[in-house]
C-alpha positions in Angstrom: 87.7 150.1 121.5 86.5 153.6 120.5 89.7 155.2 122.0 91.8 152.7 120.2 90.1 153.4 116.9 90.5 157.1 117.5 94.2 156.7 118.2 94.7 154.7 115.0 92.7 157.1 113.0 94.7 160.0 114.4 98.0 158.2 113.7 96.9 157.5 110.1 96.3 161.1 109.6 99.5 162.2 111.1 101.7 159.5 109.6 100.0 159.3 106.2 101.3 161.6 103.5 98.2 161.2 101.3 96.1 164.2 100.4 92.8 162.5 100.1 91.5 164.5 103.2 91.3 168.3 102.4 92.4 170.5 105.2 90.9 173.5 103.5 87.4 174.1 104.8 86.1 175.4 101.5 87.3 172.3 99.6 85.7 170.0 102.2 82.3 171.9 101.9 82.5 171.5 98.1 82.9 167.8 98.6 79.9 167.6 100.9 77.8 169.7 98.5 78.3 166.9 95.9 77.3 164.3 98.4 74.2 166.2 99.5 73.2 166.8 95.9 73.1 163.0 95.4 71.2 162.5 98.6 68.6 165.1 97.5 67.9 163.1 94.3 64.6 161.3 94.7 65.7 158.4 92.5 68.5 157.2 94.9 67.9 153.9 96.6 67.9 153.5 100.4 71.0 151.3 100.2 72.9 153.9 98.2 71.7 156.6 100.6 72.9 154.6 103.6 76.3 154.1 102.1 76.8 157.8 101.3 75.7 158.8 104.8 78.1 156.3 106.3 80.9 157.6 104.1 80.0 161.2 105.2 80.3 160.4 108.9 83.7 159.0 108.3 84.8 161.9 106.2 83.6 164.4 108.8 85.5 162.7 111.6 88.7 162.5 109.6 88.3 166.1 108.4 87.9 167.4 112.0 91.0 165.5 113.1 93.0 166.6 110.1 91.9 170.2 110.4 92.3 170.6 114.1 95.7 168.9 114.1 97.0 171.7 111.8 94.7 174.5 113.0 97.6 177.0 113.2 97.9 176.8 109.4 94.2 177.4 108.9 93.3 180.4 111.1 89.7 181.4 110.4 89.1 185.2 110.2 85.9 186.9 111.5 84.3 186.6 108.1 86.4 184.8 105.4 83.9 185.7 102.8 83.4 189.4 103.7 84.8 190.7 100.4 82.5 188.5 98.3 79.5 189.3 100.4 80.1 193.1 100.2 80.8 192.9 96.5 77.5 191.0 95.8 75.5 193.4 98.1 76.8 196.4 96.1 76.1 194.8 92.8 72.5 194.0 93.8 72.0 197.7 94.9 73.5 199.0 91.6 71.3 196.9 89.3 67.9 198.1 88.1 65.1 196.0 89.8 63.1 195.7 86.6 65.6 195.5 83.8 68.1 193.2 85.7 65.6 191.1 87.7 67.2 187.7 86.7 70.7 188.9 87.5 69.5 190.2 90.9 67.9 186.9 91.7 71.1 185.0 90.7 73.3 187.2 92.9 70.9 186.8 95.9 71.4 183.1 95.6 75.2 183.5 95.5 75.0 185.9 98.4 73.0 183.3 100.4 75.6 180.7 99.6 78.5 182.8 100.9 76.5 183.5 104.1 76.0 179.8 104.6 79.7 179.1 104.0 80.5 181.8 106.6 78.1 180.2 109.0 80.0 176.9 108.6 83.4 178.6 109.2 82.1 180.4 112.3 80.8 177.2 113.8 84.2 175.5 113.3 86.1 178.6 114.7 83.9 178.9 117.8 84.0 175.2 118.4 87.8 175.2 118.4 87.7 178.2 120.8 85.4 176.2 123.2 87.9 173.4 123.4 90.7 175.6 124.8 89.5 175.6 128.4 87.9 172.3 129.4 86.2 169.2 128.1 83.5 169.4 130.7 80.1 170.1 129.2 81.8 170.5 125.9 79.0 169.0 124.0 76.5 171.4 125.5 78.7 174.4 124.7 79.1 173.3 121.1 75.4 172.7 120.8 74.9 176.3 122.0 77.3 177.6 119.4 75.6 175.6 116.6 72.1 176.7 117.6 73.3 180.3 117.8 74.7 180.2 114.3 71.7 178.5 112.9 69.4 181.2 114.3 71.4 183.8 112.4 70.8 182.2 109.0 68.5 184.3 106.8 66.0 182.4 104.7 65.9 183.2 101.0 62.5 184.3 99.7 61.7 181.6 97.1 58.5 183.2 95.7 60.1 185.1 92.8 62.2 182.0 91.9 59.1 179.8 91.8 57.3 182.2 89.6 60.3 182.5 87.3 60.7 178.8 86.9 57.0 178.2 86.3 57.2 180.4 83.3 59.4 177.8 81.6 61.7 180.5 80.3 65.0 179.6 78.6 68.3 181.3 78.6 71.7 181.3 80.4 70.4 183.3 83.4 67.5 181.0 84.0 69.7 177.9 83.7 72.2 179.5 86.0 69.5 180.3 88.6 68.1 176.8 88.5 71.6 175.3 88.9 72.6 177.6 91.8 69.3 177.0 93.5 70.1 173.2 93.6 73.6 174.1 94.9 72.0 176.3 97.6 69.7 173.5 98.7 72.7 171.1 98.9 74.8 173.7 100.7 72.0 174.2 103.2 71.8 170.5 103.9 75.6 170.4 104.2 75.5 173.3 106.7 73.0 171.6 109.0 74.9 168.3 108.6 78.2 170.1 109.5 76.6 171.5 112.7 75.3 168.1 113.6 78.6 166.4 113.1 80.4 169.1 115.1 78.3 168.2 118.1 78.7 164.4 117.6 82.5 164.8 117.2 83.1 167.3 120.0 85.1 164.8 122.0 87.2 163.8 119.0 88.0 167.4 118.3 89.0 168.1 121.9 91.3 165.1 122.2 92.9 165.9 118.8 93.7 169.5 119.9 95.1 168.3 123.2 97.3 165.8 121.4 98.6 168.3 118.8 99.4 170.8 121.5 101.6 168.4 123.3 105.4 169.1 123.1 106.1 165.7 121.6 103.8 166.3 118.7 105.2 169.8 118.1 108.7 168.5 118.3 108.2 165.9 115.5 106.1 168.2 113.5 108.7 171.0 113.6 111.5 168.6 112.5 110.3 168.9 108.9 110.6 172.7 109.1 114.3 172.6 110.0 117.0 173.0 107.3 118.1 169.4 107.9 114.6 168.1 107.7 113.8 170.0 104.5 117.1 168.7 102.9 116.5 165.1 104.1 112.9 165.2 102.9 114.0 165.9 99.4 115.5 162.4 99.3 112.4 160.9 100.9 110.0 162.6 98.5 109.7 159.8 96.0 108.7 157.4 98.8 106.0 159.8 100.0 107.5 159.7 103.6 108.6 162.6 105.8 111.4 162.6 108.4 109.2 163.8 111.2 106.6 161.1 110.7 109.3 158.4 110.3 110.9 159.4 113.6 107.5 159.5 115.3 106.8 156.0 113.9 110.1 154.8 115.2 109.3 156.2 118.6 105.8 154.5 118.6 107.4 151.2 117.6 109.9 151.5 120.4 107.2 152.3 122.9 105.1 149.4 121.8 108.1 147.1 122.1 108.9 148.4 125.6 105.3 147.8 126.6 105.5 144.3 125.3 108.7 143.7 127.3 107.2 145.2 130.5 104.1 142.9 130.1 106.3 139.9 129.5 108.4 140.7 132.6 105.2 141.2 134.7 103.9 137.8 133.6 107.2 136.2 134.5 107.2 137.8 137.9 103.7 136.6 138.5 104.6 133.0 137.6 107.6 133.2 140.0 105.5 134.7 142.7 103.0 131.8 142.6 105.8 129.3 142.2 104.5 127.6 139.1 106.3 124.5 137.9 107.9 124.1 134.5 104.8 122.7 132.9 102.7 125.6 134.0 105.3 128.1 133.0 105.4 126.6 129.6 101.6 126.7 129.3 101.6 130.5 130.2 104.3 131.2 127.7 102.6 129.3 124.9 99.1 130.6 125.6 99.6 134.1 126.9 103.1 135.5 126.3 103.3 134.3 122.8 99.9 135.8 121.9 100.9 139.2 123.4 104.0 139.0 121.1 101.8 138.4 118.1 99.5 141.3 119.0 102.5 143.6 119.4 104.0 142.4 116.0 100.7 143.0 114.2 100.3 146.5 115.8 103.9 147.4 114.6 103.1 146.2 111.1 99.9 148.2 111.2 101.9 151.4 112.1 104.4 150.7 109.3 101.6 150.3 106.8 100.0 153.5 108.0 103.3 155.3 107.5 103.9 153.9 104.0 100.4 154.0 102.5 98.1 155.8 104.9 94.6 154.6 105.7 92.1 156.8 104.0 88.8 156.2 102.2 88.0 153.2 100.0 90.1 150.1 100.2 92.6 151.5 102.7 89.8 152.4 105.1 88.5 148.8 104.7 92.0 147.6 105.6 91.9 149.7 108.7 88.6 148.0 109.7 90.1 144.6 109.0 93.0 145.4 111.3 90.5 146.5 114.0 88.6 143.3 113.6 91.9 141.4 114.0 92.7 143.3 117.2 89.2 142.5 118.6 89.6 138.8 117.8 93.1 138.6 119.3 92.1 140.4 122.5 89.0 138.2 122.8 91.3 135.2 122.4 93.7 136.6 125.0 90.8 137.1 127.5 89.5 133.6 126.6 92.9 132.0 127.4 93.4 134.1 130.5 90.0 132.9 131.8 91.0 129.2 131.1 94.4 129.5 132.7 93.1 131.3 135.8 90.5 128.6 136.2 93.1 125.9 135.7 95.4 127.3 138.4 92.5 127.7 140.8 91.1 124.2 140.2 92.7 122.6 143.3 91.8 125.5 145.5 88.2 125.4 144.2 88.0 121.7 144.7 88.5 122.2 148.4 85.6 124.7 148.5 82.6 122.9 150.1 80.2 125.6 149.1 80.9 125.9 145.3 80.5 122.7 143.4 83.0 122.1 140.6 80.2 121.4 138.2 78.8 124.9 138.9 82.3 126.4 138.4 82.7 124.6 135.1 79.3 125.9 134.0 80.1 129.5 134.9 83.4 129.2 133.1 81.7 128.1 129.9 79.2 130.9 130.3 82.1 133.4 130.5 83.6 131.8 127.4 80.3 132.2 125.5 80.0 135.8 126.7 83.5 136.6 125.5 82.8 135.2 122.1 79.4 136.9 121.9 80.7 140.4 122.9 83.6 140.0 120.4 81.1 139.2 117.6 78.9 142.2 118.6 81.9 144.6 118.6 83.0 143.3 115.2 79.5 143.8 113.8 79.5 147.4 115.1 82.9 148.0 113.6 81.5 147.2 110.2 78.6 149.6 110.8 75.9 147.0 111.3 73.0 148.2 113.3 72.7 145.8 116.2 69.2 147.0 117.1 67.9 146.4 113.6 69.7 143.0 113.6 68.1 142.0 116.9 64.7 143.1 115.5 65.3 140.9 112.5 66.2 138.0 114.7 63.0 138.6 116.6 61.0 138.0 113.5 62.8 134.8 112.7 63.1 133.9 116.4 60.5 131.2 116.2 62.3 129.4 113.3 65.6 129.7 115.1 64.1 128.4 118.3 62.6 125.4 116.5 65.9 124.7 114.7 67.9 124.9 118.0 65.3 123.4 120.3 67.5 120.5 121.3 70.4 122.8 122.0 68.2 125.0 124.2 66.8 121.9 125.9 70.3 120.7 126.6 71.3 124.0 128.2 68.2 124.0 130.4 68.9 120.3 131.1 72.4 121.1 132.4 70.8 123.8 134.7 68.3 121.3 135.9 71.0 118.8 136.7 73.1 121.4 138.6 70.0 122.8 140.5 68.6 119.4 141.3 72.0 118.0 142.5 71.3 114.7 140.8 74.9 113.8 140.3 78.3 115.4 140.1 81.7 114.8 138.5 83.3 111.6 139.7 79.9 109.9 140.5 79.2 106.4 139.3 75.8 106.5 137.6 73.7 104.3 135.4 71.3 105.8 132.9 69.6 104.3 129.8 71.6 101.1 130.1 75.0 103.0 130.2 77.1 102.8 133.4 80.2 104.9 134.1 81.9 107.7 136.0 80.8 111.2 135.3 83.6 113.1 133.5 81.9 116.4 132.9 78.5 118.1 132.9 78.7 120.3 129.8 76.3 122.8 128.3 75.2 120.3 125.6 75.9 116.8 127.0 77.2 114.9 130.0 80.2 112.7 129.3 80.7 109.3 131.1 83.8 107.2 131.2 82.5 103.6 131.1 84.1 100.7 132.9 85.5 99.4 129.7 87.3 102.8 129.3 85.0 104.2 126.5 83.8 107.8 126.5 80.0 108.1 126.3 78.2 111.3 125.7 74.5 111.6 126.7 72.5 114.8 125.8 71.4 116.6 128.9 67.7 116.8 127.8 67.6 113.0 127.8 69.2 112.7 131.2 66.4 114.8 132.9 63.8 112.5 131.3 65.5 109.2 132.2 65.8 107.2 135.4 69.3 107.8 136.8 70.9 105.5 139.3 73.6 107.2 141.3 75.7 104.6 143.0 77.9 107.1 144.8 75.0 108.7 146.7 75.3 106.3 149.6 77.4 106.5 152.8 77.1 103.0 154.3 75.9 99.9 152.5 76.7 98.3 149.2 74.5 95.3 148.7 75.7 91.7 148.7 72.9 89.3 147.6 73.4 85.5 147.3 71.2 82.5 146.9 73.1 79.4 148.1 71.7 76.0 147.1 72.5 72.9 149.1 71.6 69.3 148.1 68.3 67.6 149.1 70.4 64.9 150.7 71.4 67.4 153.4 70.1 67.1 157.0 67.7 70.0 157.9 69.4 70.3 161.3 72.7 71.0 159.5 71.0 73.5 157.3 69.5 75.3 160.3 72.9 75.3 162.1 74.6 76.7 159.0 72.1 79.5 158.7 72.6 80.5 162.3 76.4 80.4 161.9 76.2 82.5 158.7 74.0 85.1 160.4 76.4 85.2 163.4 79.4 85.5 161.1 77.9 88.4 159.2 77.0 90.1 162.4 80.7 90.0 163.6 82.4 90.6 160.2 84.2 94.0 160.4 83.5 94.8 156.7 79.7 94.2 157.0 77.4 97.0 158.1 75.1 96.2 161.0 72.7 97.9 163.3 75.4 99.3 165.5 77.5 100.7 162.6 77.8 104.5 163.1 77.0 106.9 160.3 79.9 108.9 158.8 78.1 112.2 158.7 76.8 114.7 161.3 74.6 116.9 159.1 71.0 117.1 159.8 68.3 117.6 157.1 65.3 119.9 157.2 63.5 117.6 154.7 60.6 115.5 155.9 62.2 112.3 154.8 64.2 109.5 156.4 67.7 110.7 157.0 69.1 107.2 156.3 67.3 107.0 153.0 68.3 110.5 152.1 72.0 110.0 152.8 72.1 106.4 151.7 72.5 104.1 154.7 71.7 100.4 154.6 72.6 98.1 157.6 70.3 95.1 157.5 71.4 91.5 157.6 69.0 88.8 156.2 69.8 85.1 156.3 66.9 82.6 155.8 66.1 79.4 154.1 64.2 80.7 151.1 62.8 77.9 148.9 62.7 74.3 147.8 63.9 74.6 144.3 64.0 71.9 141.7 67.5 70.8 142.4 68.4 72.5 145.7 67.3 73.9 149.0 68.1 77.6 148.7 69.4 79.9 151.4 68.8 83.6 150.8 71.6 85.9 152.1 71.4 89.8 151.9 73.8 92.1 153.7 75.6 95.4 153.0 79.3 96.3 153.2 80.4 99.2 155.4 82.4 100.7 152.5 80.9 101.7 149.1 84.3 101.7 147.4 84.4 99.1 144.6 87.7 97.5 145.6 86.8 97.3 149.3 83.4 96.0 148.4 84.9 93.2 146.3 87.4 92.2 149.0 84.6 92.1 151.6 82.4 90.0 149.3 85.2 87.6 148.6 85.9 87.1 152.3 82.2 86.5 153.1 82.0 83.9 150.3 85.0 82.0 151.7 83.6 82.0 155.2 80.2 80.8 154.0 82.0 77.9 152.2 83.8 77.0 155.4 80.5 77.0 157.3 78.8 74.7 154.8 81.7 72.3 154.9 81.7 72.3 158.7 78.1 71.4 158.7 78.5 68.6 156.1 76.5 70.5 153.5 77.3 70.3 149.8 76.6 72.9 147.2 73.8 71.9 144.9 74.0 72.2 141.1 71.4 71.6 138.5 70.8 67.8 138.1 68.3 65.7 136.2 67.4 62.2 137.5 66.0 59.7 134.9 64.0 56.8 136.2 63.8 53.8 133.9 60.9 51.3 134.3 60.7 47.8 132.6 58.0 47.5 129.8 56.6 44.3 128.2 58.3 43.7 124.9 55.8 41.3 123.4 52.1 40.3 123.4 53.1 36.8 124.7 54.7 38.4 127.8 51.6 40.5 128.4 49.3 37.4 128.2 51.6 35.5 130.5 51.5 38.2 133.0 
């Protein structure tokens, strides 16, 4: 993103015709003296100070780009202020030390100012010379240049000035001395700031020089110098546009458009290579290709705005930041969609992977989504100059309050991790929890969703799941329970009941859909856990058929067995067949199904006292 911002800033300086950035070093230093004068004011607030310093950093970067992109027009001599310095030195020597003391003090201040300005010009000149050979160790070389120039600065003796100002004298000379001393202090601060910014922007200066030395840049820059260019520019002057910049803009738009076409063709070739169907092709076009077209269109609009209005300080600079934020958001969205589409196309392949669970894959994809959004937000905050370290420190102070407010969200995230690590259930499992039954649709970061058997979608927070008893009906290989209590009437013969029980037991033992002792397990894996393998894997093969109890209205026979299959449809079919066979066995043994009955016995009672006596 830094390279992109540098490119856009450089384009804004080349394409823009505004003169808000002085290419003259002396003018720029005068601007910085004004800024440093404000910063030296003790009454300035920290907020105002921070805003001025931020504006200074931007101004320095833009000045270095503007100056070095046209360095041929601003050749720096060995000492651009040699004439002024020699003139002041001669004037100081010619004045009488006693009669012209105040004039001598004033001229010494002015002499110091010119020497500081010369120090700034030499730092810039030597820095540009250092960039001619290589960018390797460029920062160290420029640091050496700056340190060398700082070492040559002569400190002005302030003793006579302090004594003069303490006398509280009035007059033009004293006022001028006081004013120039303030200017000297601001110029000194600007000189050290200039050296510091030279070191920080060494890479920017190097890249700008390399770009401006390219034949393409020189070609478009020289168009304006041709007779045709000068004549054509007279017509464009009211619009504040030049022919060279306009042609360069047209070339940039053409290159951006060609890049867009190449990317679109590459995406089409990839979709054909992987033989995607029409639905998938439409998805890629709507999610990826269209978004790339939007990014290209916005970038072209950005270039046109730069060419027409420029992007300098103030509101235009804010517009540049807003464009950068828009690019960050769009590229984050592009990466977000790419991640989703890649995961979508790889779903079938990942489903066949026996090592990676699809729940873990979904969890990782959601983590990637969250990281993309988080990184985009951080970059946007940095773009607006927000100190992330200070922000994180502030969050640390309020971290307890945030943690308390988001404790359920945090608990849900840890709950999802616990579910995945504990392997309690997975997508597609039939589970029962908290009175809710259904098939697991997704294990999310916040909640697990179930599709109930009446086709409703239920969402259960993950932190509740890890604290509830969960029945997972899919974690069984052999054995889905069939339990019945069959009641026969008390009028039945016990011999018939006994025969029926034996025949039911025999029928279940031979039934192909009922699990029995000889039924083989459908897995070959061995477990290192010190538990029963059958209990761990979910294997039930017992058959229980006994007369159970003498109930109020029936003699009950208890039947418990397990189907081979745990599939719901196969289970229901097996259970139905078992019930028909039991009914046939009972009929064969002359047994009737009992149902709740109530027998009322009526006895005769004497109706009169005479009848009682007679009895």
